[in-house]
N, C-alpha and C positions, 0 to 999 in steps of 0.2 A: 548453436551456442545458446545457453540459458541466460536470461536477463530477469532482473527483478524490477518491477515498476512500483515505486513507493508513492502512495497517494497522500498528499498533504492538504488538509483543509484549513482555512482561516479559522481562528478560534471562534469567530462569531457566525460562521457559515451555518452550522447546525441549528442555531437559534434563529437565523434570518430567513430560512426557506419556509414557505408555507407547507401545510400538510400535502396539498396537491403537488407542489414542486418536489417535495421529498418523494412522494409516490412515483412521480414521473422519472426521477433520477434512479430510483431503485429498479423500475421497469427497464430503463435504458441499460443499466448494468447487467441485468439478467439477459437481455437480448444480445449485448456485446459478448458476454460469457459464452453464449450458445454459438455465436459467430466464430469466436476463437476456437472453440471445440471442433466445429465443423471444418474449419480451415487447418486444423492440426497444430495450432500455436499454443493452446492452453495447456499449462501444467497444473496450476492451482491459483485460486483467488479467494480472498476473504476480506470482510470488513472487520474493523477493530472496534472494541468498546471505547468509550470516551476516556481521555487521559486520567480522570479522577478514579477510574477503576484499575489503574496500573499499579504495579509495584516495581521498584528498582532494587535489584539484589547485587550485593558486592561481597567478595570474600577478601578479607585483609587479615594477615597473621593467622590464617586458618579459621577465622571466625566469620560467620555469615551475618550480614546486617541487611535489613529490609526497610525500605522507605516506601510508604504508601503514597500514591498520587493524590492530587496533582503535585508534580515534583519539578517541573521546568517552567520558568517564566518565558513564554514564547507566544508569538501571534499565530503560529501554525502548529498543528499536531498531526502525527501519523494516523491516518484514518483507515487505511486499508492497503492491500497490495495485490499484485498479480505476479506470478512466476510464469514466464513464457519461454518458448523455444522459437528462435528465429535464425535464419541463415546468416544474418549479419546485422550490423548496427543500424543501417538505414531502414531495413524492414522493422527492426525493433522500435525505432523512433516513430515510424508511421503507425505502428500498432499502439504504442504508448500515447500518441497524440489523439487517438480515438477513444481513450478511456473517458467515459461520460463525466466523471468528477473533475477532469481537467478544465471544464468550463467554469468551475467554481473555485478551484484551488490550483495546486501544482502537482506534477508527476515527476519524480526523480527516476531516471532510467540508469540502471547500473548493471554491467556484466557480472554474472555470478562466477566467482573464482573457484575452480575445482582444486581442492587440496589433495595431496598425496602424502603418504607416510615416507619420511626420509629412510634411506637404507640403513 
């Protein structure tokens, strides 16, 4: 089954880490990525730009509106994600708990729902 691991950082985390701490965190993520690939769990992972680089798009009455970030008043922001393949929720939890950024923020683990077209 596929799972998505959504990495949330505290809004002040990115500014709080020293350059050396940031480098170590990035190296830890690259090593973790390689471990997941080797063990057959990795589907995809990426980091995201800061929220002020985001846009929120909505369509109402067939009209597109766009709002440039920052757009949400929150103490945490979505910083990155992993999409993994695991045999069950317990394995997925174990994997998600090893994501290096979990030491600084939070990781939301959610099963991916496979949609099918109705008949």
